[in-house]
C-alpha positions as CSV (number, residue, x, y, z in Angstrom):
1,M,-75.6,-164.0,-231.7
2,E,-77.9,-166.5,-233.5
3,K,-78.2,-164.2,-236.5
4,A,-74.5,-163.6,-236.7
5,M,-73.8,-167.3,-236.7
6,Q,-76.4,-167.9,-239.3
7,G,-75.1,-165.1,-241.5
8,A,-71.4,-165.8,-241.2
9,H,-71.4,-169.5,-241.1
10,G,-74.8,-170.7,-242.3
11,L,-75.7,-172.6,-239.1
12,G,-77.4,-171.8,-235.9
13,Y,-75.6,-171.6,-232.5
14,E,-77.4,-174.7,-231.2
15,T,-76.0,-176.7,-234.1
16,Y,-72.6,-175.2,-233.6
17,K,-72.6,-176.3,-230.0
18,Q,-73.8,-179.8,-230.7
19,K,-71.7,-180.8,-233.7
20,H,-68.0,-181.0,-233.0
21,G,-66.9,-181.4,-236.7
22,L,-68.8,-178.3,-237.7
23,R,-67.5,-176.3,-234.8
24,M,-63.9,-177.2,-235.8
25,K,-64.5,-176.1,-239.4
26,V,-66.0,-172.8,-238.1
27,E,-63.0,-172.2,-235.8
28,Q,-60.5,-173.1,-238.6
29,K,-62.2,-170.6,-240.9
30,R,-62.1,-167.9,-238.1
31,E,-58.4,-168.5,-237.5
32,Q,-57.7,-168.3,-241.3
33,E,-59.6,-165.0,-241.5
34,H,-57.8,-163.6,-238.5
35,Q,-54.4,-164.5,-239.9
36,E,-55.3,-162.9,-243.3
37,C,-56.4,-159.7,-241.5
38,Q,-53.2,-159.7,-239.5
39,R,-51.1,-160.0,-242.7
40,L,-53.2,-157.2,-244.3
41,V,-52.6,-154.9,-241.3
42,S,-48.9,-155.7,-241.3
43,D,-48.6,-154.9,-245.0
44,I,-50.5,-151.6,-244.6
45,E,-48.3,-150.6,-241.6
46,R,-45.2,-151.5,-243.5
47,K,-46.3,-149.3,-246.5
48,I,-47.2,-146.4,-244.2
49,H,-43.8,-146.5,-242.5
50,S,-41.7,-146.8,-245.6
């Protein structure tokens, strides 16, 4: 999990746990990426079913 946090967000899990501001930025980025993926899947499904 430490390597994943470091690779994806550039900070370790311990820092993530301790710094609320950084944690909020990471979570906002995750939410944006999730929404982008959902739009992409929706677009692909729409194209397949047309």
